[in-house]
N, C-alpha and C positions, 0 to 999 in steps of 0.2 A: 682357439676353441675353448669355450668355457663349459665346464661340466656341472650338471645339476646335483652335485655331491661334493663332499670334501675329500680331496685326493692327495696322495703323497707327492713328494718332490719329483719322482720319476715321471709322473704325468706331465709336469711342466717341461721336463727335458724332452720327452717324446713330442710334446706339442710344438716346441721350438724346432725340433728336427723335421716335423711334418710340414711346418711353414716353409722351411728352407728347401725341402724336397719339392714342394709345390712350385715355388718360384723357379727352381732349377729345371723342373720338367717343362714348365711353360716356356722358358727360354729355349730349351732344346727343341721343342715342337715348333716354335716360331709361328704360331697361328694367331692372328688378331681375333679377339673375342668381340661379339656383338653386345652392345649395352642393353640391359633389361632392368626395368624399374619394378620393385616390389612395393606396393602400397602398404600403408599401415593395416595390419591384419588383426581383426577381432579374433579372440581365442577360438571361437567355434567355427571359424572360416579358414583354418589352416588347410592347405591342400598339397597334393603330391606334385612334384615337378616332372617334366617330360623325361622319360627314361632314355630317350635318344639324344639327350644333351648332357654335357657337363657344365657346371657353373662354378665361378669363382666370385667370392664376395669382394666387391670393389669399394663399397662404403656401407656404413651401418652394420647391422647384425641380423642373422637369420637363426631362428630357433627351430629345432627339430622336436616334434611331438610324436609319441607312440602311445596308442590307447589313451589319448587325452592328457598324457603327462609329459611335461617338458623334460627332455633327456639331455640335450646339449645345445650350445649356442655357437654358431660359426661367426667369426669376426673377419675383419678386413684381411684379405690374403688367403683365407681358408678356401679349400675346394669342396664343393658339394657334389657328392656322388649319389645319384638317384637310387632309391631303394629298388632292388631287383624284384621285389614282390609286386611292384606297381601299385595302382590305386583301386583295383577292381574290388577288393575286399577291405573295407575300412577298418576291420578288426585287426588286420595284420600289416597294414600299410603305415609307412612313416610319412608324416605331413609336416610341411614347412610354412613358416610365416615370419613376420617381423612386427614387433610391437611399436617400432618407431619409423618403419619404412627402411628400405635398403636398395642399393644398386648392385647389380650383378653383371658379370661378363659371361656370355654364353658361347659354348663351343660344341659344334656337331660331334657327337660321340664317335661315329664311324670314321669320319675324316681324321679326327684327333688320334684315334687308335691306329689308323693306317700310318700316320706319321711317326707314332711311337715305335711301331714294330719295324719301321724302315731304318731305325737308328739304334745300333747296339747300346749306346750310352743312354738313350732315352728309355730303352727297355729296362736297364738296370735301375734307373731312377723311378720308373713306374712300379717295379717290383718292390723296391725299398719303401715307396710311398704306401703301397697296399699293406705291407707288413707293419709299418708304423701305424697306419690307420686301424688295423686289427688290434694292435697293442693298446691304442687309445680306447677303442670300443670295449675291449676286455676289462680295462680298469674302470670305465664308467659303469659297465654292467655289474662288476663285483661290488662297487661302492653302493649302487642302488639296491643290490640284493641284501646287503648287510643291514641296512636300516633306511627308513625314510629320512630325507634331508630337507632343509628349507629351500625355498625357491632360489634358483640361480641368480647371480647378480644381473640386474637389468641394464640395458643400454638405451639411453634416450638422447634425443636431439632437442636443443633449445635454441630458438631464434632470438636475435637481439631484442631485449625488452621483456622476454619471458622470465617468470619467477621460478627459480630452481628450489630455493628454500624461502619460506615466509616466516618472518619474525613472529614468535608466539605459538607457532604450530608445534605439534608433538614430534619428537625426533625418533623416527622409526628406521632411518637409513643413514649410512655414511656414504659420501660421494668421492669419486675420483675424476678429475678433469682430464679426459682423454685428449681433447683439443679445444682451443678457444680461450676466451678471457671473460671473466665475470666480475662484477663489482659487488662489494659488501656494503650494506646500508644498515644503520641503526637509527630508528625513528626518522627514516627518509633522508638521513645525512650519510653521504658516502664516507666510509672509514677505511676502506682497503680494496684490494683486488685479488683475484684468484687466477692463476695461470695454468698452463699445460702441465699435467702430471701431478698437480697438487691434490692432496687429500683434504677434504673439508667436511664440516658437519659432524666431526667426530666428538667434539667436546660435549655437546648436548646429549649425544647418543650414549656416551660412556658415563655421564653423570645423571642420566635419566631426567634431565631438565628440558624445559621447552626451548625452542629455538630463540637465541638471543639476538639474532640479526637476520636480515633478508639478504639473499644472494640472487642477483639479477644478471642475466646474460647480457654482456656488452657486445660480443660478437656471436656468431653461430657456435654453439658449444656442444660437443659430444661428451656425455657424462655417463659413467658407470655407477649404478646405485647398488650398494651392498646392504642387505638387511643387518641391523645392528648386532643381532645375535651371531651372525656369521663373522662380522668384523671383530667382535670380542674374542671369538675362538682364534681368528687369524693372528691377532696381535699376541695372543698367549703362546702361539707356536712358531711365530716368524719374527725374529729380532729385526730383520731388515724393514719390516713394516713399521715397527716401533720407531726405528731410526728415522724413516721417512716422515712419519707423523710428527715427531719432535721438531724436525727441520721446518715443516710447514707451519706448525704452531709458532715457532720462533719467528718465522717470516711474518706471520700475521701480527705478532706483537710489535715487530719493527715498523710495519706499515701503519699500525694504529698510533704508535708513538710519533711517527712523521706527520700523521694527520693532526694530532693534538698540537704539535709544535707549530704547524701551519695555522691552525685556528687561533692559537695564542698570538702569533705574529700579526695576524690580520686584525686582532682586537686592540693591539697596542698603538 
């Protein structure tokens, strides 16, 4: 779960616990979910989901909006519990959608809960999951009450050949490769590659320079986009992010050196 606010480390810990509890509960219930595809959703077309169903994000990401504002984003493995207020009154309902499309697994709520309450262990897991969910929502609410915050990191899918970053463009985002492989090109010459879990696009964002290279998806890529202002705050307060960034930059330099050596060898 991604929050539309900057939160403390305890949110991350709760989020990890929430994911583990969801997986454990699904295993305990043992009910196969039905696949359900969520198309790319325009901001004004977010809608409520059926209150008689539970949903688990299978791929992509689902954003929850309340009164037109993005509140949080559910990622792969997160459970979506429909808003009890329903969708009769748009002013008080929570609406869901996906900026890049998503896949869900659907579970009939009545049968799901019957299985939960027939198993003492599942009851414990369900109770812990709800308590953890309340803890997450409390922290999100508190963070949004204190101050307005920038947009939550966006999740996007790029197909092979799609341009993720274009050379010469303004650098407004830093990217993290959730899955997939992309190639780096300078003046249409391939100079490197980007793999899973690598941070890229940070140099231009941090130096306020235009993009020095193009990044093009080589395979289907799942990418998290973080506004550069949020990323700047993140590296100020999170040494682990700085360490990861330095490793990725070092790898980029190694890849570039290898490309240069290869070019020199081909010219000799």
